[in-house]
KOLVO-504326 format. One record per atom (N, C-alpha, C, O, CB): residue in three letters; x, y, z. Coordinates in pm, whole numbers, padded with zeros to 5 digits, always signed. Glycine has a CB too. Layout:
BEGIN
AlaXYZ
...
//
This chain:
BEGIN
Unk-00794-03823-00620
Unk-00835-03687-00646
Unk-00712-03606-00684
Unk-00615-03602-00609
Unk-00907-03626-00523
Unk-00716-03541-00800
Unk-00601-03463-00843
Unk-00608-03321-00786
Unk-00716-03265-00764
Unk-00594-03458-00997
Unk-00490-03266-00763
Unk-00483-03131-00708
Unk-00491-03030-00822
Unk-00417-03039-00920
Unk-00352-03111-00627
Unk-00581-02934-00810
Unk-00598-02833-00914
Unk-00502-02717-00887
Unk-00488-02674-00772
Unk-00745-02783-00919
Unk-00436-02664-00991
Unk-00336-02560-00970
Unk-00394-02427-00922
Unk-00324-02349-00858
Unk-00260-02537-01098
Unk-00522-02400-00952
Unk-00581-02272-00915
Unk-00698-02290-00819
Unk-00799-02221-00830
Unk-00627-02197-01039
Unk-00685-02382-00726
Unk-00794-02405-00633
Unk-00803-02289-00534
Unk-00703-02225-00501
Unk-00775-02539-00558
Unk-00923-02265-00488
Unk-00950-02155-00395
Unk-00944-02208-00253
Unk-01010-02306-00220
Unk-01087-02090-00423
Unk-00866-02144-00171
Unk-00858-02179-00030
Unk-00892-02053+00049
Unk-00813-01958+00052
Unk-00715-02236+00009
Unk-01008-02051+00112
Unk-01056-01931+00179
Unk-00956-01879+00282
Unk-00935-01758+00292
Unk-01190-01959+00247
Unk-00896-01967+00358
Unk-00800-01926+00460
Unk-00683-01847+00403
Unk-00633-01755+00468
Unk-00749-02047+00532
Unk-00640-01882+00283
Unk-00529-01811+00220
Unk-00569-01669+00179
Unk-00483-01583+00160
Unk-00478-01888+00099
Unk-00699-01646+00165
Unk-00746-01516+00119
Unk-00789-01423+00232
Unk-00783-01301+00217
Unk-00860-01534+00025
Unk-00830-01476+00343
Unk-00881-01391+00449
Unk-00788-01380+00569
Unk-00809-01295+00655
Unk-01014-01441+00494
Unk-00687-01464+00576
Unk-00590-01455+00684
Unk-00464-01391+00627
Unk-00391-01455+00553
Unk-00559-01597+00746
Unk-00439-01264+00662
Unk-00322-01197+00606
Unk-00191-01252+00665
Unk-00193-01311+00774
Unk-00331-01046+00630
Unk-00081-01233+00596
Unk+00048-01275+00652
Unk+00076-01198+00781
Unk+00014-01094+00806
Unk+00162-01252+00549
Unk+00167-01247+00863
Unk+00199-01176+00988
Unk+00251-01035+00957
Unk+00321-01014+00858
Unk+00303-01255+01071
Unk+00217-00942+01044
Unk+00260-00802+01027
Unk+00404-00786+01075
Unk+00443-00841+01178
Unk+00166-00706+01103
Unk+00481-00707+00999
Unk+00617-00668+01041
Unk+00613-00520+01073
Unk+00572-00439+00989
Unk+00726-00700+00928
Unk+00655-00482+01193
Unk+00653-00342+01234
Unk+00755-00263+01151
Unk+00870-00304+01138
Unk+00684-00328+01386
Unk+00711-00149+01095
Unk+00801-00064+01017
Unk+00824+00070+01084
Unk+00924+00137+01056
Unk+00745-00042+00877
Unk+00734+00112+01172
Unk+00750+00233+01253
Unk+00655+00222+01371
Unk+00593+00117+01391
Unk+00723+00364+01169
Unk+00644+00329+01450
Unk+00554+00326+01565
Unk+00408+00315+01524
Unk+00325+00268+01602
Unk+00573+00450+01650
Unk+00375+00357+01402
Unk+00235+00361+01360
Unk+00204+00275+01238
Unk+00088+00266+01198
Unk+00196+00502+01333
Unk+00305+00213+01177
Unk+00278+00135+01056
Unk+00332-00007+01067
Unk+00427-00035+01140
Unk+00339+00204+00935
Unk+00268-00095+00991
Unk+00312-00233+00976
Unk+00313-00266+00827
Unk+00253-00196+00747
Unk+00221-00331+01055
Unk+00382-00374+00792
Unk+00386-00420+00654
Unk+00358-00570+00652
Unk+00427-00648+00719
Unk+00524-00388+00587
Unk+00258-00609+00575
Unk+00226-00751+00560
Unk+00272-00803+00425
Unk+00315-00918+00413
Unk+00076-00774+00577
Unk+00263-00719+00324
Unk+00309-00750+00189
Unk+00419-00650+00156
Unk+00409-00534+00195
Unk+00192-00745+00083
Unk+00522-00692+00085
Unk+00634-00603+00053
Unk+00585-00475-00014
Unk+00511-00480-00112
Unk+00734-00674-00037
Unk+00628-00360+00040
Unk+00596-00231-00019
Unk+00457-00179+00010
Unk+00420-00073-00040
Unk+00613-00239-00163
Unk+00376-00251+00091
Unk+00241-00206+00123
Unk+00236-00177+00273
Unk+00235-00269+00356
Unk+00134-00314+00081
Unk+00232-00049+00307
Unk+00230-00006+00446
Unk+00085+00010+00492
Unk+00000+00056+00417
Unk+00308+00126+00464
Unk+00060-00028+00617
Unk-00073-00016+00676
Unk-00061+00054+00810
Unk+00042+00043+00877
Unk-00141-00155+00692
Unk-00166+00126+00849
Unk-00171+00177+00985
Unk-00181+00057+01077
Unk-00255-00037+01050
Unk-00292+00277+01007
Unk-00105+00061+01185
Unk-00108-00049+01281
Unk-00252-00069+01329
Unk-00311+00024+01384
Unk-00012-00022+01402
Unk-00310-00188+01310
Unk-00449-00211+01350
Unk-00477-00182+01498
Unk-00591-00152+01534
Unk-00487-00352+01320
Unk-00375-00192+01583
Unk-00396-00162+01725
Unk-00433-00016+01748
Unk-00493+00017+01850
Unk-00269-00196+01805
Unk-00399+00072+01653
Unk-00430+00214+01667
Unk-00571+00247+01618
Unk-00617+00360+01633
Unk-00330+00297+01590
Unk-00640+00149+01561
Unk-00773+00173+01505
Unk-00879+00113+01597
Unk-00947+00017+01560
Unk-00784+00113+01363
Unk-00891+00169+01716
Unk-00985+00114+01814
Unk-01126+00165+01792
Unk-01222+00091+01812
Unk-00941+00148+01954
Unk-01142+00292+01751
Unk-01276+00346+01734
Unk-01342+00292+01608
Unk-01462+00266+01607
Unk-01271+00498+01730
Unk-01265+00276+01503
Unk-01317+00221+01377
Unk-01234+00098+01346
Unk-01124+00109+01291
Unk-01311+00328+01259
Unk-01284-00020+01379
Unk-01203-00140+01358
Unk-01175-00165+01211
Unk-01252-00128+01123
Unk-01274-00261+01418
Unk-01063-00228+01187
Unk-01024-00260+01049
Unk-01121-00365+00994
Unk-01150-00465+01060
Unk-00877-00313+01043
Unk-01172-00340+00874
Unk-01266-00434+00815
Unk-01191-00550+00752
Unk-01077-00535+00709
Unk-01353-00364+00710
Unk-01255-00668+00745
Unk-01192-00781+00676
Unk-01172-00745+00529
Unk-01261-00689+00465
Unk-01278-00911+00691
Unk-01056-00778+00477
Unk-01022-00741+00340
Unk-00943-00855+00279
Unk-00839-00893+00335
Unk-00942-00608+00335
Unk-00987-00912+00167
Unk-00915-01026+00109
Unk-00773-00989+00067
Unk-00748-00879+00017
Unk-00993-01081-00010
Unk-00681-01081+00086
Unk-00542-01057+00048
Unk-00529-01022-00100
Unk-00452-00933-00136
Unk-00457-01181+00079
Unk-00603-01090-00186
Unk-00591-01065-00331
Unk-00634-00923-00365
Unk-00581-00864-00459
Unk-00675-01167-00410
Unk-00730-00867-00290
Unk-00776-00732-00319
Unk-00672-00629-00275
Unk-00652-00528-00343
Unk-00910-00705-00249
Unk-00606-00654-00162
Unk-00497-00566-00119
Unk-00389-00560-00226
Unk-00343-00452-00262
Unk-00437-00616+00016
Unk-00350-00676-00277
Unk-00245-00682-00379
Unk-00292-00621-00511
Unk-00213-00555-00580
Unk-00200-00826-00401
Unk-00419-00641-00547
Unk-00472-00583-00671
Unk-00467-00430-00665
Unk-00426-00366-00762
Unk-00617-00631-00695
Unk-00508-00373-00553
Unk-00507-00228-00538
Unk-00364-00175-00541
Unk-00335-00076-00608
Unk-00577-00186-00407
Unk-00275-00241-00468
Unk-00136-00196-00464
Unk-00071-00201-00602
Unk+00002-00110-00639
Unk-00055-00280-00366
Unk-00096-00306-00677
Unk-00036-00318-00809
Unk-00096-00220-00909
Unk-00032-00185-01008
Unk-00052-00460-00861
Unk-00220-00175-00883
Unk-00284-00079-00973
Unk-00247+00066-00946
Unk-00283+00154-01024
Unk-00431-00095-00963
Unk-00175+00093-00835
Unk-00142+00231-00799
Unk-00062+00302-00907
Unk-00094+00414-00945
Unk-00065+00235-00669
Unk+00042+00237-00957
Unk+00128+00302-01057
Unk+00054+00327-01187
Unk+00073+00432-01249
Unk+00252+00217-01085
Unk-00031+00234-01230
Unk-00111+00256-01350
Unk-00205+00374-01332
Unk-00220+00456-01422
Unk-00190+00130-01386
Unk-00268+00382-01215
Unk-00360+00492-01188
Unk-00286+00625-01185
Unk-00333+00724-01242
Unk-00434+00469-01055
Unk-00172+00628-01119
Unk-00093+00751-01112
Unk-00047+00794-01251
Unk-00052+00913-01282
Unk+00029+00732-01020
Unk-00003+00701-01334
Unk+00037+00734-01471
Unk-00081+00790-01549
Unk-00065+00885-01626
Unk+00094+00609-01543
Unk-00200+00733-01531
Unk-00320+00783-01599
Unk-00350+00925-01554
Unk-00381+01011-01637
Unk-00439+00691-01570
Unk-00342+00950-01422
Unk-00369+01085-01370
Unk-00269+01185-01428
Unk-00307+01296-01465
Unk-00363+01086-01215
Unk-00143+01146-01435
Unk-00041+01236-01491
Unk-00071+01267-01638
Unk-00062+01383-01680
Unk+00099+01174-01478
Unk-00106+01166-01715
Unk-00136+01188-01858
Unk-00255+01280-01877
Unk-00257+01359-01971
Unk-00162+01054-01928
Unk-00354+01272-01790
Unk-00477+01347-01810
Unk-00481+01483-01740
Unk-00553+01572-01786
Unk-00590+01266-01764
Unk-00408+01500-01633
Unk-00425+01622-01554
Unk-00298+01702-01526
Unk-00307+01820-01494
Unk-00488+01588-01427
Unk-00182+01642-01536
Unk-00060+01712-01496
Unk+00008+01781-01613
Unk+00026+01723-01720
Unk+00037+01615-01431
Unk+00044+01907-01592
Unk+00126+01977-01692
Unk+00271+01933-01679
Unk+00345+01930-01777
Unk+00115+02131-01675
Unk+00311+01899-01555
Unk+00447+01852-01529
Unk+00442+01756-01412
Unk+00357+01767-01324
Unk+00544+01972-01501
Unk+00534+01662-01410
Unk+00547+01568-01299
Unk+00678+01599-01230
Unk+00784+01595-01293
Unk+00540+01418-01348
Unk+00672+01629-01101
Unk+00790+01666-01025
Unk+00817+01556-00923
Unk+00725+01511-00854
Unk+00772+01805-00955
Unk+00941+01513-00914
Unk+00974+01405-00821
Unk+00966+01453-00677
Unk+00987+01570-00648
Unk+01115+01349-00851
Unk+00935+01361-00588
Unk+00933+01392-00445
Unk+01070+01435-00395
Unk+01079+01520-00307
Unk+00884+01273-00366
Unk+01176+01376-00451
Unk+01312+01415-00410
Unk+01337+01562-00439
Unk+01398+01632-00359
Unk+01416+01328-00482
Unk+01290+01608-00554
Unk+01309+01749-00591
Unk+01235+01842-00494
Unk+01287+01944-00452
Unk+01261+01774-00736
Unk+01113+01804-00460
Unk+01035+01886-00367
Unk+01103+01891-00231
Unk+01115+01999-00171
Unk+00892+01829-00353
Unk+01149+01776-00181
Unk+01218+01773-00051
Unk+01346+01855-00054
Unk+01379+01922+00044
Unk+01249+01628-00011
Unk+01419+01849-00166
Unk+01541+01929-00178
Unk+01510+02078-00174
Unk+01582+02155-00112
Unk+01616+01893-00308
Unk+01402+02120-00241
Unk+01363+02261-00240
Unk+01320+02305-00100
Unk+01350+02417-00059
Unk+01249+02285-00340
Unk+01250+02219-00027
Unk+01210+02252+00110
Unk+01332+02265+00198
Unk+01341+02358+00277
Unk+01114+02147+00167
Unk+01426+02171+00185
Unk+01547+02175+00267
Unk+01628+02301+00235
Unk+01682+02364+00326
Unk+01634+02050+00243
Unk+01635+02338+00107
Unk+01709+02459+00068
Unk+01642+02584+00126
Unk+01711+02676+00170
Unk+01720+02470-00086
Unk+01510+02589+00126
Unk+01441+02707+00178
Unk+01454+02716+00331
Unk+01456+02826+00386
Unk+01293+02705+00138
Unk+01464+02601+00399
Unk+01483+02600+00543
Unk+01623+02648+00582
Unk+01641+02710+00687
Unk+01458+02460+00599
Unk+01721+02619+00497
Unk+01860+02659+00524
Unk+01882+02809+00502
Unk+01961+02872+00572
Unk+01955+02578+00437
Unk+01813+02864+00404
Unk+01840+03003+00365
Unk+01738+03093+00414
Unk+01747+03214+00390
Unk+01850+03017+00221
//
């Protein structure tokens, strides 16, 4: 029996990688994708979510944001600029 390069293995899709703690309330399972620590979600349990869908959504964020900017924004201001303005207003 030959091994197929794109075979589907359910376990690889429904068992997420181990969580790495990033703060008191967040964990990271995939690089750059932060999640609320599941232990904090007792009233509404975290629903099962396939790994490929998590990655698909994360990779689509920048495309979606670029689309929103093209269609709705008169100007795009960086978060660094906003934080600098807040810090300046707090000082003065």
